[in-house]
C-alpha positions in Angstrom: 182.8 53.9 128.2 182.5 57.5 129.2 179.5 57.8 126.8 177.6 55.1 128.7 178.3 56.8 132.1 177.1 60.1 130.7 173.8 58.6 129.4 173.3 56.7 132.7 173.9 59.9 134.6 171.4 61.9 132.5 168.7 59.2 132.9 169.5 58.9 136.7 169.0 62.6 137.1 165.7 62.5 135.1 164.5 59.5 137.1 165.3 61.3 140.4 163.4 64.4 139.2 160.4 62.3 138.2 160.4 60.7 141.7 160.8 64.1 143.5 158.4 66.2 141.4 155.2 64.9 139.7 155.2 67.8 137.2 158.4 66.5 135.6 156.7 63.2 134.8 153.7 65.1 133.3 156.1 67.3 131.3 158.0 64.3 129.9 154.8 62.6 129.0 153.5 65.7 127.2 156.8 66.0 125.3 156.7 62.4 124.2 153.1 63.0 122.9 154.2 66.2 121.2 157.0 64.4 119.4 154.5 61.7 118.3 152.2 64.4 116.9 155.0 66.1 115.1 156.1 62.8 113.5 152.5 62.1 112.4 152.3 65.7 111.0 155.5 65.2 109.0 154.1 61.9 107.7 150.9 63.6 106.6 152.7 66.4 104.9 155.0 63.9 103.1 152.0 61.9 101.9 149.5 64.6 100.9 151.4 67.8 100.0 150.5 68.6 96.3 154.0 69.4 95.3 155.4 66.2 96.6 156.6 63.7 94.0 155.3 60.8 96.1 151.8 62.2 96.3 151.9 62.9 92.5 152.9 59.3 91.9 150.2 58.0 94.1 147.6 60.2 92.3 148.8 58.8 88.9 148.5 55.2 90.1 144.9 56.0 91.4 143.9 57.6 88.1 145.4 54.7 86.1 143.5 52.2 88.3 140.2 54.1 87.9 140.8 54.3 84.2 141.3 50.5 83.9 138.2 49.9 86.0 136.1 52.2 83.9 137.4 50.6 80.7 136.3 47.2 82.1 132.9 48.4 83.1 132.2 50.2 79.8 134.0 47.6 77.7 136.1 50.1 75.8 139.8 50.8 75.2 141.4 54.1 75.9 143.6 53.5 72.9 140.5 53.8 70.7 139.7 57.2 72.2 143.1 58.8 71.6 144.0 60.6 68.4 146.8 58.6 66.7 147.6 61.3 64.1 149.4 63.6 66.6 
């Protein structure tokens, strides 16, 4: 119960500051946008960093897909191209 009163008090103080001073509203808006930019930045780093296992897996899938499409267009099999003696 005390938790809810504390949260309500914090939001009431912030709402009062927004009503009294326009700069607080601008600051809060900028901080929300900044948080969104940081979340997007983290998502891009997670997706496209070269040492990330997820990006390596995606690259393997893309290469595998391109290989299958190339095999279909050239009507060959990659198994015929590999050396089976090794």
